[in-house]
C-alpha positions in Angstrom: 20.2 -52.9 20.7 19.4 -49.2 20.7 16.2 -48.0 22.3 14.0 -45.1 21.1 11.5 -43.6 23.4 8.7 -41.4 22.2 7.3 -39.0 24.8 4.2 -36.9 25.0 2.2 -35.5 27.8 -0.1 -38.4 28.6 0.9 -41.3 26.2 -2.5 -41.5 24.7 -2.1 -40.2 21.1 1.1 -38.5 19.8 3.7 -40.8 21.4 1.6 -43.9 20.8 1.1 -43.1 17.1 4.8 -42.4 16.7 5.6 -45.8 18.4 3.2 -47.7 16.1 4.5 -46.1 12.9 8.1 -46.7 14.0 7.4 -50.3 14.7 5.6 -50.7 11.4 8.1 -48.9 9.2 11.4 -49.7 10.8 13.3 -52.6 9.3 16.6 -51.9 11.2 16.5 -54.6 14.0 19.2 -52.6 15.9 16.5 -50.2 17.0 13.5 -50.9 19.2 10.9 -48.3 20.3 8.4 -47.7 23.0 6.4 -44.7 24.3 5.5 -43.0 27.5 4.0 -39.9 28.9 5.1 -37.5 31.6 1.7 -37.7 33.3 -0.3 -40.9 33.6 -3.9 -40.6 32.3 -6.8 -42.8 33.3 -9.9 -43.7 31.4 -12.1 -41.8 33.8 -10.1 -38.6 33.0 -11.3 -38.8 29.3 -15.0 -38.7 30.1 -15.5 -35.4 28.3 -12.4 -35.2 26.1 -13.8 -34.8 22.6 -10.3 -34.2 21.3 -9.1 -37.7 22.2 -12.2 -39.3 20.7 -11.6 -37.5 17.4 -7.9 -38.6 17.5 -8.9 -42.2 18.3 -11.6 -42.4 15.6 -9.4 -40.9 12.8 -6.5 -43.1 13.8 -8.7 -46.2 13.5 -10.7 -45.2 10.4 -8.0 -43.7 8.2 -4.8 -45.3 9.4 -5.9 -48.6 10.9 -4.3 -47.6 14.2 -6.2 -48.8 17.3 -5.5 -46.6 20.3 -6.6 -47.9 23.7 -6.6 -45.9 26.9 -3.6 -47.5 28.5 -1.3 -44.7 29.4 2.3 -45.5 30.5 4.3 -43.0 32.5 8.0 -42.5 32.2 10.3 -43.8 34.9 14.0 -43.6 35.7 14.3 -47.3 34.8 12.8 -46.6 31.3 15.1 -43.6 30.8 18.2 -45.6 31.8 17.5 -48.0 28.9 16.8 -45.2 26.4 19.4 -44.2 23.8 17.3 -41.7 21.8 14.4 -39.8 23.4 12.0 -38.1 21.0 9.6 -35.6 22.5 6.7 -35.6 20.1 4.8 -32.9 22.0 4.7 -29.1 22.2 3.6 -29.3 25.9 6.5 -31.3 27.3 9.5 -29.3 28.4 12.9 -30.7 27.3 14.5 -29.4 30.5 12.9 -32.4 32.4 15.2 -34.7 30.6 18.3 -32.5 30.2 18.7 -32.6 34.0 17.6 -36.2 34.6 20.7 -38.1 35.9 19.3 -41.5 34.7 19.2 -40.4 31.1 22.4 -39.8 29.0 21.2 -40.3 25.5 20.3 -38.0 22.6 17.2 -35.8 22.8 15.1 -34.9 19.7 12.2 -32.5 19.9 9.4 -32.4 17.4 6.9 -30.0 19.1 3.7 -31.5 17.8 0.5 -29.9 19.1 -2.3 -32.0 20.5 -5.9 -31.9 19.3 -7.6 -29.5 21.6 -11.2 -29.6 22.9 -11.7 -26.1 21.4 -10.5 -27.0 17.9 -13.4 -26.5 15.5 -12.7 -29.4 13.2 -11.0 -32.0 15.5 -11.0 -34.7 12.8 -9.0 -32.6 10.3 -6.5 -31.6 13.0 -6.2 -35.2 14.1 -5.7 -36.4 10.5 -3.0 -33.8 9.9 -1.3 -34.6 13.2 -1.1 -38.3 12.3 0.2 -37.5 8.8 2.9 -35.2 10.3 4.0 -37.9 12.8 4.1 -40.5 9.9 6.3 -38.2 7.9 8.7 -37.5 10.8 8.9 -41.3 11.5 9.7 -42.0 7.8 12.5 -39.4 7.9 13.8 -40.9 11.2 13.8 -44.5 9.9 15.5 -43.4 6.7 18.3 -41.7 8.7 19.0 -44.6 11.1 
């Protein structure tokens, strides 16, 4: 069994969407996926985060993806079990994993920006982000 780990900053949106699409589209049972963030996030931290609300609403409404605030942070134990690490974020430095002794797998970087509070039309940005992640996952699945 080969394990793919999708990483973003908080494991709220980008990495979770990637994991959901991968599990939905992947038919190769040799591969299993999960997701995590480099910084754990709690529900109380999202009180005024309109970017996340837009992401969550678009994911549910247009893609039937239900995102819950249940952030999982990365650990050495998770890294040891990972064969392919995919950083789906533009705000996670690859150097963290290149020097991590518990990880010896392949690293792929997609550099996907998050929806920001200052974005004028958060719903359009969220929709485009999800579509981009879906395309990247389809390409990944086709090349396994």
